[in-house]
Structures are given as structure tokens and as C-alpha cells.
N, C-alpha and C positions, 0 to 999 in steps of 0.2 A: 504494500500500500504506500502511496506517496503522501507522507505526512506533510510535505511542503504544500501540496495541493489542498489538503484538508485544512491546513493552517490558514490558507487564503480565505476559505469559506468561513472558518471560525472568526477570523478578523473582520470579515464583512458584517457578520451578525453582531460582533462586539461594537463596531462602529455604529451600526443601526441602533443598538442599545443606548450608546452614549448620546446620540442625536435625539432619541425619544425622551431620554431623561432631561436633556436641555430644554425640550419643548414642554416639560412638565407632565409627560405621559409615563408615569412610573410603571404602571402595569404593562404597557407596551414594551418598555425597556426590559422588564423581567422576561417577557415572552421571547425577546431576542436572546437573552441569556440562556433560556431553555433550549432554543434552537442551536445556539453555539455549543451547549452541552451535548446534545445528540450528535452533532458533527465531530466534536473533539474527544468523545469518550474512549476512543481506541488509543489515544496518546496520553501517557501519564502527565506530561507537562501541560498539554492543553486541557485535559480533564481537571487537573488540580487548579489550574488558573481560573477556569470558569466557576468552580465551586468557591474559590476565593472571592471572585467578583460578585457572586450571589450573596455571600456573607456580607461583603461591603455594602451591597444594595440594601440588605436587611437592616444594617446599622444606620445607613443614611435615612431610611424611611421608617425607622423604629418599628420594624416588623420582627418582634422578638422571637416569635415561633420560627421564622426563617433563619434568624441568626443561630438559635440553638440547634436547629435541624441541619445547618450547613457544617457545623464543627465536625460531627462524625463522618459526614459525606466527604469533607475535605481530607480527613485522615484516610478514609477508604480509597479515595481517588489516588492519593499519593502512594499508598501501599499495595493496593489490589489490582490496579489497572494493568500493570506489567504482566501479571499472571493470568489475566483474562477474566477476572471476577467482575464483570461489568454487565448489568442487565440492559441488553440492546434496546435502544430507543427510549430509555428512561429519560425524562425531562429534567431530573436533577433537583427539583424544588422540594421543599419540606412538605408539600401538599400530597406527595406520592411516596409510597414505600421505596426505600433505596434499593430494594431487591426485585422490584417488579419490572419485567420486560414490558415494553409498550410498542405499539405500532409506530412506524416512522413515517412522517409526512412525505408524500411523493416527491416534492421538490428537494427535500433533504436526502432522501434515498438516492435520487439521481446524482447528487453531488458526491455521495459516498461511493456509488458504483463507478462514477467517473474517476475518482481518486484510486479505486482499486484496480481499474483497467490500465493505469499508467505503469 
């Protein structure tokens, strides 16, 4: 898999998240973080980075459930991703089980498939 190609897609979602946050659209910003999570969860560095950004989002918006939920997810991303303990498609927020596989949006699956084909 081309992590460089996936990194590009993750960065696009992170940029969209920052832009939404600047517009005051906090929930839209978090949705882009969730999309970045799905795209980056096969890379330890990208996976952990997105969980860190989700934790920071929670702190900025005083969403304490999100903050508390991101701490173990961040630790898991840093320690379990490399050995493949990742529930495919999971959006990474504290509103879903960190162990639950989830369907992947078609546009994100196309990006993942494209990166795998390289």
C-alpha cells in the first residue's frame, strides 16, 4: 500500500476539518476527522495523529466524553495498528465502540483501493 498516497487523502480531510472549524462548523470539522481516521487507520503514524487531533477537538469544544474516549483510542492506535488490530472502517469517535468494524463510504473506499493499487 502506498502510505504516501493515503497521507495525501488524510491531509485533504484534515485541511477540510480545519476550514470547517474556522467557519464555526465544529460538527462538520469532526466529520472530516472521522473520514481522515478511516483513511489513515492502516498507518500507525496517521492513525495516532488523527486520534490526537480528535482529542484536541474535544478539548477545544469541551466535549469531555470525546476527550476521555480518545485517550485509550490514542494509546491503541499507537500500539495496535502495526499488528493489524484495527476495526476496518471504524470512524474513531467516542460515539462508537473502538472494536466495531463499520462500512466504509464509497468515496473513501475508492481512495483506499487506489492507494492499494499503487
